[in-house]
N, C-alpha and C positions, 0 to 999 in steps of 0.2 A: 645350609642356608643360602650359599652363593647360587647354587643351582635353582633353588626355589625362587630367589629374586629375579634371576634371569628369565625364568619361565613366566613369571608374572609380568615382567616388562614386555616380553614377547606378546603376551596376551593383549596388553594395552595397545601395542603397536598394531596388532592385527585388527583390533576393534576400530582403531582410528582410520587405517588406510584401506582395509579390504572390505569392511562391513558397511560402507557408506552408500552403496549404490543399489542395494537390493535387500529385501527382507523375506521372512518365511512365506508371507502371503504371495510375494512375487514368485518365489521358487515353486510353490505349489501350483500356481496358475500359469506357469511359463508355457507348458505344453497344451494348455486349454485352447479350444478353437476361438479365434478372434473374429469379431465382426468387421465389416467393411468400414472404411473411413467415414462414409456418409451415414452410417447407422446411428440412430439416436437411442441411447440407453434410457428407457423410460423410468428406471429405478431412480436415476439421478436427475430427472427432469426438474424437480423442485430446486435442486442445487443450481442448475443452470439459470433458472428464473431468479434465484436469489442474487447471483452475480449480476445478472442483467439489470434488475430493478435497483439494486444498491448503487451501481455505477451510474445509472441513469439519474437517480435522485441527487447524487453528489455533483455531477456535472450540469445539473439543471441550475444550481445556484452558485457554485464556487466561482466560475468565471465572472459572474455579474454581481457578486456580493459587495465588492468594494464600490461598484457604481451605485448600488442601493444606499450604502452608508454615506457616501459623499452627497447623494441627492437629498439627504435629510438635513444637511447643514454641517456635517463633520468635515474637517479639513483632511487633506490627504495623509498627513502625518498621524492624525487621530485614528483614521481608518486603518492605517498600517499597524498601529499599536494594537488595535482591537483584533485584527487578524493574527498578529504575532502572538498575542496573549492566548488566543483560542487554541494554539498548539499545545499549551499546557494542559488544557482539557483533554486533548488527544492522548498525551503522555500518561495522565493520571487515570483517565476513564477506562482504557483497555484493561490494565492489570486489575483495577478495582472490580469491574463487572465480571472479569474472568475468574478471579479468586472467589468471589461471592457464589458464582454458579458452580464452581468445582467443589467448594467446601460443603455446600448444602445440597448439591445435586438438584438444583432448581433451574435448569437452563431455560426451559420454556417460559417460566414466570419472569426471569430476568429479561428475556427477549421482549416480552410484552411491556415491561416497565421502561426499557430503553426506547421502544417505539413510541410510547405515549409521551415520554419526556421530550424526545426529539421533535415530535409533531407540535407539541404545545410551545416549545421554545422557539421553533422556527416559524411556524405559521401565524403566531401571534404578533410577529414583528411589524407587519403593515398596520395592524390595529393599534399597537403601542405607539407607532410613529405619529398617529393622529394627535397624540397628547404631548409628545416631547420634541417633535421635529421643529427646527428653527428656520429652515429655508422656506422662502415665500411660497414656492410652487412644489413643495415636497410631496404633498398629497393630491396632486393633480396628474392627469394623464391625457396626452394628445389634446392639449388646449388649443382651441381654434382662435384665429384672429377675427376682427370685426367683419372682414370680407369673406369669412368662411374658409379661408385657406390656412394651411399650416403656418407656423411662425417663420418669419424670415430669419436669416442667419443672425442679424444683429439683435432681433427680439429674443432669439434663443439664448444668445450669450448674456443678455441683460436680465432676462426674467427666469431662466431655468438653470439649475445646477444638477439636474437629474442625470446628465450624461457628461459630467465634467471630465472624468478620466477613469481609466481602469487602474490607476496608480502608475508609478514609474516602472513597475514590473510587469504589467498586464496590458494587453491590447484591448481595444474597445470595439465590440461588435454591435453595440446598441446605439451608437451615435447616428444621427441622421446622415444621409449620404453627402449633404453639403458641408458637414464638419469633418475635416481631415484630421488624421492623427497628429500631424505637425502643428495643428492649431491649438492643441491642448494647453500649451503654455499661456495662450491668451485667455482661455477659459479659467485656468487656475488662478489668474491674477484678479479675477472679478471681485472676489469678496475675501475678507479677512475675518473668519468666524471666531467667536469666543472659544478659547482653548479649554478643554477638559471640564465642561459643564455637566449638567444633568443628563443631556442627551448622550454624552460620551460614556458615562458610567452605567447608564441603563443598558446600552447596547454592548458594552464590555461584558456585563454580567450575562446577558442573553447569549452572546457568542460563546462564552465559556461553557455555559450549561448545554448549549446545542452541540458543541464539539465534544464535550464529556460523554454525551450519550450517542449522538449520531455516528461519530467516527469509530465507536466500539462495535458497531453492527458487523463489520467485516470480520472481526475476530470470531464471532459465533458462526458466521457462514463458513469460514475456513475450518473451524473445529468440527462442525456438523458434517461437512463434506468428507474430511479426513476420517472421522469415526465411522461414517457409513461405508467408506471404502474398506476399512479394516473389517467390519462385520460382514460385508458382502463377499469379500475374498474371491473376486472374479478377475480374470485376465482383462476383461473389458471395462473394469472400473479404474479408469486412469484419471488421476487428479487434474493434471494440466488441461485435459479436454473439457472438464466441467467448467473451467474458467474461460472457455473460448468465446462466450457471449459477452464477456466483460467489456471489451473495446466497442462492441456493437451497442451495448447499452449506454456507454459513455457518449458515443457519437450521437445516438438518438436523443438522449436527454439534453445534450448541449443544443442541438438543433431545435427541439421542441421548446426549451426554455427561452431561447433567443426569439423564436417566432411569437411566443405569447407576450413577451415584453414589448416587442415592436408593434404587435397588433392588438394589444389590450383595448377593450372598448373605452371610448372617451368618457371621462368622469372627472368631476371636481372634488371627489371625496377620497380617492385611493390613488396611490402611485401606480405607474405602469408595471413596476416590479412585482406587484401583487400577483401577476400571472405566473411568475416563476415559483412563488410560494404555493400556489394552488397545484401546480405541476408536482412540486415536491411532496405534497400531501398524497396525491394519487400514487406516485412511485413508492412512497413510504408504506402505504397500505399493501401494495403488491409485494414489497420486501417482507413485511410482517407475515402475511399469509403464506408465502413461500417458505419462510424460515420455520414456521410452526409445522408445516407439512414435512419439511426436511427432518426435524427433530422428533417426529412421531415414531416411537418404537426404538429410538436410540438408547443405549444402555451405557452408563458411565459408572458402574458399580465396582467395588473392590475386587469382586470375583473375576470379572473380566480383566481387570488390571493384572491380577496375578497370572492369568493365563497368557496375556500378552508379554509380560516380563519373562515368563518361563520360555516362551517361544524365542525371545531374543537371546536368552542365555544358552539355550540348546543350540541355536545357530552359531553363536560364538564358540561354543565347545566343539562343534563339528569342524569349523574352519581352523581352529587351533590344533586339531588333530592330535598327534601323539604327545605334543608338549603338554596340553591340558589334561590328557588322559593320565599322563605320568604323575601330574600333581595330585590326582585323585587316587593313585595307586591301583588303577584298573588294568587288567590284563587283556581284556578283549576290546579291540578298537571300536566296535560298533555298540558297545554298552552305553546306555543313555546317561548323560551327565546332567545333574540337576543341582543347582546351588541357589535356588530361589529363596530370597530372604522374606521374612514376614514383613508385610507392609507397615511402615511407621505412621506417624501422624502426618497430616496434610502438610504442615510446615516442613517437616523433615524430608519428606519425599520431594517437595518443591525445591528445597535448598540443594539436595543432592542432584537434582535434574539440571538445574541452571548453573551449577558450579563445576560441572565437568569441563575439562580443558577444551575439548572440541566444541562443546556448546557455547562456551564463552567466546571462542573464536568466531563461531557463526554469528553471535550477537554483535560482536565488534565489527565484523564484515558488513552486516546490515546497517549498523550505525554509519560507517564510512561511506557506503554506497548511497545511503539516504542523504548524507551531508553533501557529497560531491555532485549528485544528480539533481539536487534541489534547484540549482539555476536552470537546468534543462526544463524543469516543470514550470518555472515562474518567470524567467528572464528571457525566454525565447521570443515572446511578443515584443519586449522592449528592443531586442536585437533586430527584429524585423522592422520595427519603427525607425531605428537608427539607420538602417539600410535603405530607408525611404521606400518600403515595399508597398505595393498596391494592396487593396483590401482583400483580393482573392487569396493571397498567400496566408492571411490570418485565418481564413476559413479552411483552406486546404491542409494546413499543417496539422490540425487536429485529426483529420481523417488519415493523413499520412502516418502519424504515430500509431493510430488504432490499427492500421493495416499490418504493421510490423508486430504489434502486440498480439494480434490474432494468431499469427504463426508461432510466436513465442510460447503462448499457452498450449497450442495444439501439439507442437513437437517437443515440448519440454520433457515429457516422460521418456521419450526415445533418447534424447540427448543425455539425460541423467543416467539412464541405464547403460548407455555407451561409454560415457566419460566418468561417471561417478560424481558424488557431491562436490568434491574439492576441485576437480578439473573443470567441472561446470561453472563453479564460482570463478575460477581463473579466466574462463572464456568470457563470462559476463564483464569482469573487470577490464579485460583487454578491449572488448568492443566499446565499452563506455569511455575508456581513455581515448580511443581513436575518434569517437564521435565528438567528445568534448574538445579535442585538439582541432578538429575540422570546424567546429562552431567558432573557435577562436580566430581562425585564419581565413575562412571563407568570406567573401564580400558580395556574394550573389544570393538573393532570397531564394531563388530556385535551388541552389546548392543546399541551403539549409533544409528546405522541404524534402529534398531527395535523401538526405542523410537521416532524417527523422525516423523512418521505419526501423533502422538498426537500433536506435535508442529504445523504441517501443518493444522490440524483440528482446533485448538484453534486460530491460527493466522488468518485464513479466517473467522471463526465465529465472531471474535471480530470486524473486519472491517465491516462485514455485520450488526452487532448490531448497530454500530455507524451511518452507513448510514440509517438504518431503523429508528433510532430515529430522525435524521434530516429530513427525509421524512415526519414524522408526525408533527414536530414542527417548521419547517422553512417555512416562506411565499414563494410563488413561485418566487416573484421578486428578492429574494436574495439567493435562494437555491443553485445556482452554486457557489456563494461565500462561503457560510457556508460549503459546501462539500469540496471546495478547501482548506479551513483552516484545516479541518479534515485530508485531505490527506497530506498536508504539514507537519503537526505535526507527522503523522504516518510514512511517508516515508522520511521526511527531518530533522526536529528539533530533534525528539527523537533519530533516528539512529545517527545523527551527534554528539550528546552529548554522546550517548552510546559507539560509536566506539572510540571517543577521550579518554574517561576515561577507556574504556575497554582495549585498547592497553597497557596503563600504568599498569593496574591491572594484565593483563596476563603476562607482562614482569617481574613484581616484585613478583607476588604471584602464577603464574601458572594458569592452567585451573580450578583447584578446587577453588581457591580464586575468580576467575572471575564469574564462573557460579553459585556457591553457594552464593556468594554475591548478584548477581542479583536475585536469588530466594528469598532471605530475603527481598530485596527491593519490589518485587512483592507482597509478603505476607503482608508486612506493608501497602501498598496501598490498598490491598484487605480488610484489617481490617478497614481502613478509610472509604471505601465505605459501608461496613457492618454497621459500627457505624452511618454513615449518614442516611442510609435507616431506621435503627431502630429508630433513633431520630425522623424522620418524621412520622413514623408509630405511635410512642408514642404521638406525637403532634396531629395527626389525631384522635386518640382515645379520648384524653382528650377534644379536641375541639368539637368532636361529642357529648360527654356526656354533656358538658356545653351547647351546643345548644339545646339538648333535655330538659334540666332543664329550659332554657329560654322559650322554646315553651310551 
């Protein structure tokens, strides 16, 4: 019995340490001819468009959403509560839609429902504001003065709240050039709106529904791309490269959204922000069409699941070599080992998948990185404002981060193959810690912009590492659900906690206290991962030695 236990322990260590950076598909395609770096894999063209359109539609409205809310008559605190509450929709929506699609194998139908719900809940907001907005000029755009010119600064402050602020945490791209970021305090003191009235609860509900559906789209994009890679089984089917257009889409959507807000036709019936909702509609349709094409012909049946699980078990058996063969009582080292279990119910398979120690560690790592990097996503505009940056830095920093993200997605597969999942995670945590620390001590806006690409690189590499791990270790029947949990932690739970405590820290201790504190948190978690991996390596070595003695 002692020998059997040692061998089983050795098998678990091998699974955790050595099986994390390649799978059977990678091994089969390792020697296959590879295309040049500039070659476009037409099989995955729909996946590339999915990432492009989805990121474009998100950054069309996310940076300016709080401006739209405050333009309706909501206070800054009310708008902050609405945006914070919407993260609950992100947390709940991903797993809900993922489990629904996995359980009933109706991915394309769920995608259509999500798209329709997202479009209705988002694009109806300018129309609903006609009936519930309390601000005097909420439903007007580019109002002219009697002499035919645009409003003067004083007229703007007195008569319009459409550009009050992007909140304490976000910069303002849509303010007229004569309103500086340092004058937002004057604008904020103009009115004292009624707190938590009908307007507040109407848009609280709309934001929750929109987040519940819209933020779940990325889960299906990730799952569809991963599944297509599994079925294609080609050396040129690299996950990270399919996401290379994500930063391009985000930058494009952000620019188009801002341009339409600033140049929306003059009207006394609709807000200028109507332009960003129209853009959202166009990009949402593009995302839907691309997703339906991506999912055409994809198979999520139990038969395929069994085959994939068998591949993983055979790979584990080959890497465990003589120890695993001995447990089966086999005499020939090349004899095929198969211990594929009959698939259980959906709930059983899901529970077994998400409770494995290494999977739990992946989820916890995603939670911590989402928590620690949330200030990098939302407080960097406030940091630039406090540094009295010129407007150019607010525009450049988005492109700077996108530049690094492009490299992160493009080279992620090479990095993961070279380092493995866990060392790649350590690299991401180390880079994030350094960037956070620099954000805390730098006093130059130019320095902040120059550091930003490293954050974009690590941010995208980290999510690629997580999806890569789940691609290897999640059965096909629950892969949508496992990926949705990852995305909910990364984009919902982590940022929700990080922004909640981050705002308090920034208010009480400033940018240095916030960013340096988060850097320490990242380093502590990185040390926990290092210790965990070293522990398993030590156990692997000891159990391997004891197995040799037994043999």
